[in-house]
ZASE-196317 format. One line per 5 residues: number of its first residue (from 1); their letters; for each residue x, y, z of N, C-alpha, C. Coordinates in pm, whole numbers. Layout:
# ZASE-196317
NUM> A> X Y Z X Y Z X Y Z | ... $
//
This chain:
# ZASE-196317
1> XXXXX> 79 -111 6 1 -7 -2 76 128 2 | 64 212 -115 149 324 -102 120 441 -25 | 223 527 20 187 616 111 141 753 57 | 48 788 135 -22 924 69 -13 1058 157 | -37 1159 96 14 1297 143 -74 1311 299 $
6> XXXXX> -194 1237 313 -278 1246 391 -230 1172 516 | -163 1047 487 -89 979 609 15 1043 663 | 101 1109 580 208 1200 638 153 1305 718 | 46 1380 667 5 1513 757 -77 1451 888 | -139 1317 867 -188 1261 1008 -94 1226 1078 $
11> XXXXX> 23 1178 1051 118 1145 1146 196 1277 1198 | 190 1365 1122 252 1502 1185 176 1562 1293 | 40 1543 1265 -70 1589 1362 -73 1530 1473 | -44 1390 1483 -30 1302 1582 87 1348 1663 | 196 1368 1601 314 1409 1668 301 1528 1770 $
16> XXXXX> 226 1622 1699 207 1751 1782 142 1729 1908 | 19 1637 1888 -64 1595 2017 11 1516 2125 | 104 1431 2076 182 1355 2156 252 1454 2254 | 328 1555 2166 417 1663 2225 326 1731 2326 | 220 1786 2302 136 1842 2393 114 1772 2505 $
21> XXXXX> 87 1632 2500 64 1552 2603 187 1537 2704 | 303 1528 2641 424 1507 2707 469 1647 2788 | 426 1757 2705 469 1896 2783 389 1919 2880 | 268 1845 2909 189 1881 3051 263 1813 3160 | 365 1689 3143 436 1621 3256 584 1682 3288 $
26> XXXXX> 597 1787 3199 729 1854 3228 722 1965 3334 | 816 1953 3447 833 2040 3553 981 2097 3566 | 1073 2057 3508 1196 2128 3519 1254 2136 3364 | 1366 2220 3369 1409 2284 3233 1497 2152 3174 | 1551 2062 3258 1623 1946 3208 1517 1872 3110 $
31> XXXXX> 1398 1830 3180 1316 1763 3114 1260 1830 2979 | 1247 1979 2973 1207 2027 2853 1308 2027 2759 | 1435 2021 2794 1544 2006 2670 1543 1868 2605 | 1505 1753 2696 1503 1645 2648 1386 1602 2553 | 1294 1676 2593 1158 1678 2510 1192 1732 2372 $
36> XXXXX> 1257 1853 2368 1292 1914 2270 1369 1857 2171 | 1474 1778 2214 1568 1689 2145 1491 1569 2079 | 1404 1507 2163 1324 1403 2111 1227 1415 2012 | 1167 1547 2009 1089 1588 1896 1141 1677 1772 | 1229 1760 1816 1281 1879 1720 1416 1857 1691 $
41> XXXXX> 1482 1768 1741 1645 1727 1714 1657 1685 1567 | 1785 1685 1517 1830 1621 1411 1781 1483 1363 | 1757 1410 1458 1708 1263 1445 1592 1251 1533 | 1501 1367 1541 1377 1356 1637 1262 1298 1530 | 1151 1290 1620 1026 1240 1551 992 1332 1435 $
46> XXXXX> 985 1438 1437 948 1538 1343 1041 1511 1207 | 1165 1506 1255 1246 1488 1125 1221 1349 1052 | 1207 1248 1129 1180 1121 1095 1064 1126 1000 | 935 1207 1062 831 1195 967 839 1272 850 | 928 1394 838 966 1453 715 1035 1352 621 $
51> XXXXX> 1111 1269 692 1201 1180 600 1109 1102 507 | 987 1061 541 882 967 492 821 1031 356 | 853 1169 342 806 1251 257 851 1207 109 | 977 1160 123 1068 1126 -1 975 1024 -90 | 891 916 -10 818 834 -85 681 877 -164 $
56> XXXXX> 636 1007 -127 523 1073 -176 560 1106 -327 | 437 1114 -392 437 1168 -527 494 1329 -536 | 543 1362 -639 591 1504 -627 469 1598 -620 | 364 1556 -650 256 1660 -651 176 1656 -511 | 217 1552 -441 153 1546 -290 246 1623 -178 $
61> XXXXX> 377 1643 -213 498 1677 -145 460 1812 -75 | 408 1911 -158 388 2058 -113 295 2065 25 | 178 1974 -7 80 1975 122 156 1916 227 | 213 1817 227 289 1748 329 393 1851 403 | 475 1916 318 563 2010 355 500 2109 425 $
66> XXXXX> 375 2166 385 350 2260 453 306 2230 579 | 230 2118 599 191 2055 734 315 2056 820 | 433 1998 769 557 1993 857 599 2114 896 | 594 2222 832 641 2342 859 573 2407 992 | 425 2387 938 331 2449 1046 355 2375 1171 $
71> XXXXX> 357 2242 1183 398 2166 1286 514 2223 1369 | 630 2245 1296 756 2281 1358 733 2410 1437 | 670 2510 1367 643 2631 1442 567 2612 1547 | 468 2541 1531 383 2518 1667 452 2456 1755 | 552 2356 1723 624 2277 1868 726 2388 1931 $
76> XXXXX> 775 2457 1822 851 2595 1892 802 2671 1995 | 658 2717 1927 583 2803 2004 562 2744 2146 | 528 2614 2130 481 2537 2259 608 2532 2371 | 704 2504 2308 848 2513 2383 867 2637 2425 | 850 2750 2368 890 2884 2427 793 2932 2517 $
81> XXXXX> 670 2881 2522 569 2893 2622 588 2835 2744 | 624 2685 2739 670 2627 2844 775 2669 2919 | 877 2703 2839 1006 2766 2911 978 2900 2979 | 882 2979 2935 845 3085 2988 777 3067 3127 | 678 2960 3115 598 2936 3243 692 2871 3344 $
86> XXXXX> 796 2791 3309 914 2737 3414 969 2845 3485 | 1007 2955 3389 1076 3048 3450 1000 3133 3564 | 881 3169 3499 791 3218 3602 772 3158 3733 | 769 3034 3720 728 2952 3834 879 2943 3924 | 965 2947 3864 1095 2954 3947 1128 3095 4009 $
91> XXXXX> 1096 3192 3941 1094 3333 3999 1014 3331 4118 | 884 3300 4089 764 3293 4227 835 3210 4331 | 889 3101 4301 942 3019 4421 1051 3096 4467 | 1128 3163 4424 1260 3222 4468 1178 3336 4561 | 1086 3413 4517 1020 3536 4578 943 3472 4691 $
96> XXXXX> 906 3343 4684 828 3299 4814 924 3258 4922 | 1054 3229 4882 1153 3203 4979 1240 3324 5029 | 1200 3439 4973 1248 3558 5007 1230 3628 5131 | 1292 3645 5223 1263 3727 5349 1308 3871 5344 | 1237 3965 5317 1269 4104 5310 1306 4170 5444 $
101> XXXXX> 1287 4094 5538 1340 4168 5684 1478 4131 5695 | 1545 4034 5613 1690 4013 5638 1769 4139 5591 | 1897 4132 5652 1992 4257 5617 2032 4220 5484 | 2059 4323 5399 2143 4277 5264 2261 4259 5277 | 2329 4210 5166 2458 4163 5154 2555 4311 5124 $
106> XXXXX> 2637 4338 5201 2722 4472 5171 2827 4433 5068 | 2829 4488 4968 2924 4447 4863 3054 4506 4898 | 3158 4421 4836 3288 4466 4889 3322 4611 4806 | 3384 4688 4908 3397 4829 4839 3545 4863 4824 | 3634 4746 4819 3763 4757 4788 3854 4774 4938 $
111> XXXXX> 3973 4785 4922 4059 4800 5035 4177 4859 5005 | 4266 4906 5089 4407 4951 5062 4483 4837 5006 | 4573 4878 4893 4662 4798 4838 4769 4742 4987 | 4821 4637 4969 4909 4585 5081 5035 4669 5078 | 5082 4725 4942 5204 4825 4949 5158 4972 5025 $
116> XXXXX> 5057 5000 4996 5001 5136 5055 4960 5118 5205 | 4918 5013 5237 4895 4969 5384 5007 4967 5454 | 5129 4907 5407 5254 4885 5471 5335 5021 5462 | 5305 5101 5376 5369 5244 5367 5317 5305 5479 | 5190 5337 5487 5112 5401 5607 5179 5368 5719 $
121> XXXXX> 5177 5223 5755 5229 5185 5868 5359 5225 5899 | 5455 5194 5818 5603 5257 5832 5581 5398 5870 | 5513 5474 5798 5519 5623 5812 5483 5644 5964 | 5346 5603 6001 5291 5617 6131 5418 5575 6233 | 5473 5464 6207 5559 5436 6331 5693 5550 6337 $
126> XXXXX> 5736 5604 6214 5829 5703 6230 5787 5826 6280 | 5665 5859 6243 5618 5987 6294 5585 5987 6449 | 5565 5860 6495 5567 5842 6640 5706 5847 6698 | 5815 5823 6626 5942 5841 6662 6010 5999 6637 | 5924 6100 6597 5942 6210 6595 5989 6280 6432 $
131> XXXXX> 5970 6193 6330 6001 6203 6224 5874 6262 6127 | 5910 6363 6045 5806 6415 5948 5824 6345 5807 | 5694 6360 5746 5714 6306 5609 5705 6381 5490 | 5821 6365 5400 5815 6474 5290 5825 6399 5163 | 5794 6464 5064 5772 6435 4928 5852 6510 4815 $
136> XXXXX> 5881 6477 4702 5952 6530 4594 5930 6466 4482 | 6004 6519 4380 5979 6482 4239 6018 6350 4201 | 5965 6279 4112 6000 6137 4070 6128 6156 3954 | 6090 6271 3891 6185 6291 3790 6306 6396 3840 | 6439 6336 3842 6547 6430 3928 6665 6459 3824 $
141> XXXXX> 6722 6563 3870 6841 6577 3800 6977 6519 3857 | 7073 6508 3792 7195 6429 3836 7244 6493 3975 | 7216 6616 3992 7285 6666 4120 7226 6600 4244 | 7101 6613 4248 7017 6542 4366 7018 6381 4383 | 7013 6338 4258 7008 6191 4234 7147 6138 4268 $
146> XXXXX> 7241 6196 4225 7394 6144 4237 7501 6240 4309 | 7517 6328 4235 7627 6427 4294 7628 6464 4439 | 7505 6521 4490 7531 6553 4619 7499 6439 4720 | 7489 6316 4668 7493 6198 4746 7613 6137 4736 | 7741 6209 4708 7870 6167 4690 7879 6053 4611 $
151> XXXXX> 7794 6068 4470 7813 5959 4380 7853 6051 4237 | 7987 6080 4220 8029 6163 4119 8012 6091 3986 | 8031 6146 3863 8025 6101 3741 8106 5963 3733 | 8223 5959 3779 8309 5841 3739 8284 5748 3868 | 8195 5761 3944 8157 5652 4080 8134 5534 4039 $
156> XXXXX> 8178 5416 4083 8131 5284 4040 7994 5250 4070 | 7957 5323 4196 7822 5297 4254 7703 5324 4161 | 7737 5413 4061 7640 5448 3950 7595 5335 3859 | 7709 5228 3858 7681 5103 3784 7566 5023 3849 | 7557 5031 3999 7484 4959 4073 7333 5018 4064 $
161> XXXXX> 7299 5134 4016 7161 5182 4015 7073 5138 3896 | 7130 5081 3796 7058 5053 3647 6975 5163 3631 | 7018 5278 3600 6958 5425 3589 6875 5436 3475 | 6744 5493 3485 6669 5506 3343 6683 5668 3316 | 6766 5687 3206 6786 5849 3188 6677 5908 3079 $
166> XXXXX> 6652 6016 3122 6560 6079 3045 6657 6178 2951 | 6758 6228 3001 6859 6309 2924 6995 6279 3000 | 7108 6349 2944 7210 6318 3010 7228 6359 3143 | 7126 6461 3176 7132 6497 3318 7025 6509 3396 | 6907 6430 3339 6787 6407 3407 6749 6260 3407 $
171> XXXXX> 6701 6218 3512 6689 6076 3543 6540 6058 3597 | 6478 5938 3596 6386 5916 3681 6468 5839 3801 | 6426 5913 3932 6510 5889 4059 6523 5723 4088 | 6629 5682 4116 6678 5554 4130 6649 5502 4283 | 6638 5623 4367 6608 5598 4519 6535 5727 4565 $
176> XXXXX> 6486 5727 4695 6423 5846 4741 6530 5923 4811 | 6672 5871 4806 6767 5969 4881 6765 6111 4836 | 6736 6122 4699 6729 6264 4661 6664 6364 4766 | 6553 6301 4809 6472 6416 4907 6543 6439 5050 | 6624 6348 5077 6758 6382 5191 6813 6527 5174 $
181> XXXXX> 6860 6527 5023 6939 6648 4996 6838 6765 4987 | 6716 6753 4938 6639 6869 4917 6579 6903 5036 | 6555 6826 5145 6497 6844 5257 6593 6942 5355 | 6729 6874 5352 6834 6942 5432 6852 7098 5362 | 6831 7117 5251 6869 7246 5192 6769 7336 5240 $
186> XXXXX> 6645 7291 5269 6546 7379 5348 6532 7407 5469 | 6586 7310 5542 6577 7299 5688 6701 7333 5767 | 6729 7379 5881 6846 7365 5958 6832 7279 6078 | 6919 7209 6114 6936 7099 6202 6873 7165 6349 | 6789 7091 6423 6775 6938 6411 6678 6905 6293 $
191> XXXXX> 6684 6802 6202 6575 6797 6120 6578 6621 6109 | 6456 6579 6111 6451 6425 6121 6330 6395 6023 | 6340 6320 5902 6215 6308 5808 6229 6170 5745 | 6132 6127 5702 6124 6013 5606 6053 6063 5471 | 6100 5979 5363 6044 6008 5248 5996 5901 5157 $
196> XXXXX> 5863 5857 5154 5813 5739 5088 5799 5787 4950 | 5811 5681 4849 5772 5704 4702 5812 5601 4624 | 5791 5623 4482 5818 5541 4394 5961 5573 4327 | 6042 5454 4300 6172 5469 4222 6169 5376 4126 | 6281 5393 4036 6266 5328 3879 6426 5274 3863 $
201> XXXXX> 6412 5159 3843 6536 5088 3783 6516 5007 3666 | 6640 4986 3608 6619 4878 3484 6616 4761 3515 | 6531 4708 3587 6530 4582 3637 6396 4524 3600 | 6389 4381 3560 6274 4325 3517 6291 4179 3526 | 6281 4100 3648 6266 3959 3662 6185 3919 3781 $
206> XXXXX> 6195 3802 3798 6101 3747 3910 6119 3798 4041 | 6213 3879 4095 6247 3938 4222 6277 4087 4195 | 6253 4159 4079 6270 4293 4051 6179 4340 3968 | 6129 4469 3989 6024 4528 3905 6111 4660 3852 | 6061 4721 3714 6121 4863 3683 6068 4983 3785 $
211> XXXXX> 5957 4953 3858 5914 5056 3917 5888 4981 4076 | 5926 5033 4176 5885 4980 4317 5886 5107 4409 | 5880 5087 4538 5866 5169 4648 5975 5161 4762 | 6017 5277 4798 6127 5302 4892 6071 5393 4990 | 6161 5400 5124 6127 5474 5202 6277 5533 5268 $
216> XXXXX> 6292 5644 5217 6430 5707 5284 6403 5758 5415 | 6492 5739 5501 6472 5827 5636 6612 5880 5665 | 6620 5984 5748 6736 6054 5802 6701 6157 5927 | 6818 6168 5998 6804 6245 6130 6925 6332 6136 | 6937 6431 6126 7058 6522 6182 7039 6616 6280 $
221> XXXXX> 7148 6629 6379 7163 6697 6484 7295 6699 6545 | 7319 6759 6671 7465 6750 6724 7458 6625 6795 | 7581 6558 6786 7602 6440 6859 7531 6336 6826 | 7481 6307 6705 7400 6186 6674 7512 6090 6659 | 7467 5972 6707 7571 5856 6693 7508 5733 6619 $
226> XXXXX> 7590 5636 6594 7550 5501 6550 7470 5418 6660 | 7461 5440 6792 7394 5396 6869 7245 5451 6852 | 7235 5592 6810 7111 5639 6781 7007 5564 6665 | 7097 5537 6589 7050 5491 6436 7007 5344 6495 | 7087 5260 6562 7065 5145 6597 6925 5117 6680 $
231> XXXXX> 6928 5204 6785 6801 5218 6885 6681 5243 6802 | 6694 5340 6671 6578 5381 6620 6526 5270 6527 | 6598 5193 6438 6581 5111 6356 6541 4973 6435 | 6601 4939 6553 6530 4826 6632 6401 4848 6674 | 6389 4957 6706 6244 5005 6760 6134 4999 6645 $
236> XXXXX> 6185 5048 6529 6091 5018 6402 6063 4876 6381 | 6159 4787 6392 6165 4654 6342 6064 4580 6451 | 6063 4606 6563 5976 4565 6668 5840 4586 6667 | 5838 4723 6586 5680 4764 6599 5596 4716 6445 | 5704 4709 6363 5629 4648 6226 5610 4513 6207 $
241> XXXXX> 5708 4420 6286 5696 4296 6285 5650 4237 6416 | 5736 4222 6506 5693 4190 6663 5815 4213 6772 | 5792 4231 6866 5899 4261 6972 5996 4154 6976 | 5949 4037 6938 6039 3921 6954 6149 3908 6822 | 6143 3973 6732 6230 3991 6634 6338 4032 6653 $
246> XXXXX> 6441 3935 6610 6582 3984 6646 6637 4083 6560 | 6748 4155 6572 6796 4248 6466 6973 4247 6460 | 7005 4247 6351 7165 4261 6364 7199 4344 6228 | 7318 4401 6293 7378 4506 6184 7520 4457 6124 | 7529 4446 5977 7635 4389 5924 7719 4513 5848 $
251> XXXXX> 7851 4521 5868 7907 4633 5781 7893 4604 5640 | 7874 4717 5575 7843 4734 5443 7903 4869 5361 | 7859 4889 5240 7906 5029 5167 7810 5110 5123 | 7791 5231 5126 7701 5297 5056 7766 5434 5037 | 7783 5515 4903 7851 5616 4902 7805 5730 4996 $
256> XXXXX> 7687 5759 5028 7648 5864 5086 7651 5838 5261 | 7698 5717 5308 7691 5695 5438 7838 5634 5481 | 7895 5663 5606 8014 5628 5643 8034 5635 5787 | 8023 5542 5874 8036 5385 5809 7877 5353 5792 | 7872 5213 5710 7744 5201 5652 7715 5029 5685 $
261> XXXXX> 7583 4991 5709 7552 4869 5756 7446 4816 5685 | 7445 4694 5672 7311 4624 5634 7225 4582 5745 | 7106 4588 5758 7025 4548 5877 6952 4430 5851 | 6971 4305 5927 6903 4177 5908 6820 4161 6021 | 6712 4093 5975 6608 4053 6100 6603 3900 6098 $
266> XXXXX> 6552 3842 6220 6547 3687 6213 6420 3675 6140 | 6453 3565 6076 6341 3520 5945 6197 3516 5996 | 6100 3613 5947 5953 3579 6010 5895 3489 5966 | 5943 3386 5867 5872 3285 5822 5924 3132 5913 | 6037 3138 5935 6069 3021 6042 6111 3053 6164 $
271> XXXXX> 6094 3172 6190 6111 3215 6331 6281 3216 6371 | 6365 3220 6269 6504 3218 6288 6565 3094 6288 | 6488 2990 6287 6525 2864 6293 6584 2796 6146 | 6565 2853 6054 6622 2809 5919 6543 2693 5843 | 6434 2640 5954 6373 2525 5896 6210 2564 5916 $
276> XXXXX> 6140 2498 5816 6014 2504 5811 5957 2358 5818 | 5909 2323 5922 5876 2175 5921 6009 2076 5902 | 5998 2023 5818 6124 1923 5778 6187 1976 5665 | 6153 2076 5593 6209 2141 5482 6293 2270 5515 | 6388 2288 5420 6473 2423 5437 6378 2532 5414 $
281> XXXXX> 6383 2629 5481 6313 2765 5487 6349 2827 5343 | 6254 2854 5255 6297 2912 5107 6342 3077 5118 | 6278 3135 5243 6303 3276 5261 6452 3298 5297 | 6488 3246 5421 6628 3251 5457 6742 3188 5417 | 6696 3070 5331 6788 2969 5281 6862 2909 5406 $
286> XXXXX> 6767 2874 5507 6834 2826 5629 6924 2863 5704 | 6955 3019 5693 7045 3110 5764 6981 3135 5892 | 6837 3169 5881 6782 3200 6000 6782 3391 6008 | 6825 3441 5889 6831 3592 5875 6777 3622 5751 | 6725 3726 5734 6698 3822 5602 6717 3952 5618 $
291> XXXXX> 6799 4016 5509 6817 4153 5491 6679 4225 5470 | 6688 4341 5534 6546 4428 5538 6611 4545 5484 | 6703 4638 5524 6742 4755 5486 6883 4798 5497 | 6928 4903 5439 7059 4960 5429 7061 5080 5505 | 7148 5111 5587 7192 5256 5654 7327 5287 5688 $
296> XXXXX> 7331 5382 5770 7479 5422 5799 7461 5578 5844 | 7580 5625 5898 7620 5774 5932 7643 5850 5821 | 7567 5979 5808 7571 6040 5658 7695 6077 5648 | 7751 6064 5525 7895 6116 5477 7902 6266 5508 | 8018 6309 5541 8053 6437 5555 8028 6526 5415 $
301> XXXXX> 8056 6456 5304 8059 6509 5168 7909 6548 5130 | 7816 6461 5186 7669 6506 5181 7658 6652 5234 | 7695 6671 5380 7679 6780 5438 7711 6881 5385 | 7854 6876 5329 7915 6987 5254 7823 7022 5113 | 7753 6934 5052 7677 6972 4951 7548 7065 4974 $
306> XXXXX> 7490 7040 5106 7394 7125 5151 7431 7221 5245 | 7549 7242 5272 7614 7358 5361 7575 7337 5482 | 7594 7215 5532 7581 7172 5687 7739 7167 5730 | 7773 7206 5834 7883 7198 5902 7922 7085 5938 | 8023 6980 5871 8032 6834 5950 8080 6843 6063 $
311> XXXXX> 8160 6954 6136 8226 6960 6240 8137 7014 6336 | 8004 7049 6314 7891 7066 6398 7781 6973 6413 | 7775 6898 6316 7645 6805 6294 7681 6676 6244 | 7605 6570 6301 7617 6426 6234 7468 6387 6232 | 7461 6284 6161 7335 6231 6140 7366 6084 6073 $
316> XXXXX> 7230 6031 6072 7240 5879 6022 7118 5885 5903 | 7134 5790 5830 7020 5779 5714 7003 5632 5719 | 6885 5599 5620 6845 5446 5613 6749 5444 5499 | 6746 5348 5422 6659 5309 5333 6599 5182 5315 | 6481 5172 5304 6424 5025 5270 6324 5001 5187 $
321> XXXXX> 6297 4909 5117 6197 4867 5019 6060 4825 5072 | 5963 4893 5051 5829 4869 5088 5794 4730 5067 | 5803 4698 4937 5756 4555 4893 5841 4452 4984 | 5945 4466 5005 6013 4378 5072 5985 4361 5218 | 5927 4465 5293 5866 4456 5410 5740 4381 5405 $
326> XXXXX> 5641 4437 5311 5542 4385 5294 5531 4224 5265 | 5627 4185 5190 5651 4038 5142 5679 3975 5290 | 5767 4011 5366 5782 3949 5500 5660 3956 5602 | 5604 4066 5619 5514 4106 5699 5394 3994 5653 | 5356 3988 5532 5237 3898 5512 5263 3761 5452 $
331> XXXXX> 5369 3718 5451 5422 3600 5383 5383 3574 5243 | 5413 3695 5154 5399 3691 5018 5519 3624 4935 | 5490 3522 4862 5625 3483 4803 5662 3524 4654 | 5572 3577 4597 5587 3633 4462 5555 3776 4448 | 5673 3862 4406 5672 3998 4394 5562 4050 4301 $
336> XXXXX> 5537 3971 4208 5445 4015 4085 5284 4026 4128 | 5277 3938 4243 5122 3984 4312 5096 4109 4328 | 5188 4205 4368 5166 4351 4412 5126 4414 4292 | 5136 4378 4157 5133 4460 4044 5028 4397 3949 | 4973 4280 3966 4884 4195 3882 4744 4247 3883 $
341> XXXXX> 4704 4292 4006 4557 4354 4045 4470 4227 4051 | 4507 4111 4105 4430 4004 4096 4311 4028 4251 | 4208 4047 4224 4121 4089 4307 4106 3973 4435 | 4120 3843 4393 4152 3729 4506 4269 3752 4585 | 4372 3835 4537 4481 3855 4614 4453 3969 4713 $
346> XXXXX> 4399 4077 4631 4375 4180 4719 4272 4202 4818 | 4150 4118 4798 4049 4081 4870 4105 4058 5042 | 4212 3989 5031 4283 3936 5155 4302 4040 5258 | 4331 4171 5203 4370 4288 5272 4256 4367 5297 | 4118 4312 5270 4024 4413 5310 3990 4421 5453 $
//
């Protein structure tokens, strides 16, 4: 018995009615998608019914095709209606569970960057010790960045700076020490100041960045000694870390201080033991100490550059990297985290 257009049309109409009956049983979106695939998928029931149109006489195919297109539109309309009804039901269910008397969720409003946070903490500590906070330009001339700090043009210490030059005599400051000179030019002793700010070097690797933050500090008065420097920095370390933190001074060299020293503290990661559990401490490399800043007594050549009488006055100076302190204070192992602006990292300091 040959297939007629009426047979195909009837089959399609039956599919639509089956779909309506099945749709009444759907209560979740997953079941609705399953039903869509079953009837409207590439190998679904409607597609199978349309395949049978190949057996029709060419004169009967238009009527069967028209019925198939109409059925497809009707099935899609029924699907959209069912989808809308499920969305409405889900929304109503959520509203029914909503308690308007509950307090709202306060959105995260941001927080201070850890470098900013540590900078402010350091400044507050030194302000409590009698230091004022000063600031100055990040673009410096050669005199303030080098010459006045006892670093003449032929001095090998210039090679240590990895300077970014704007011109032969203008640079992006390589340290905040120029503010020591600028401040002393404007003040007469006694003077005590700290200078936080950005500095720039031609460094770019896992432990260095082209821009970072330093804090320069200095004090000038009559009869200032190395003991005053040691007492000031020990007090600072105990306040920024803990009173149990040990401090040691090692001889070093800086062109603008004499004598000079590096300051180490007992490792905050391993407590100065050199071990974390059964492993070597990766921060202090099992030595129990980490370097935190450089310091020394201000060289008389610096006093001469600012018209201070080195026979009348003495002073000390120190400089520290803010990122270095922040990494030790918060246990941060990767310097790049400070500059990547990852909210997962920054939210920890909220």
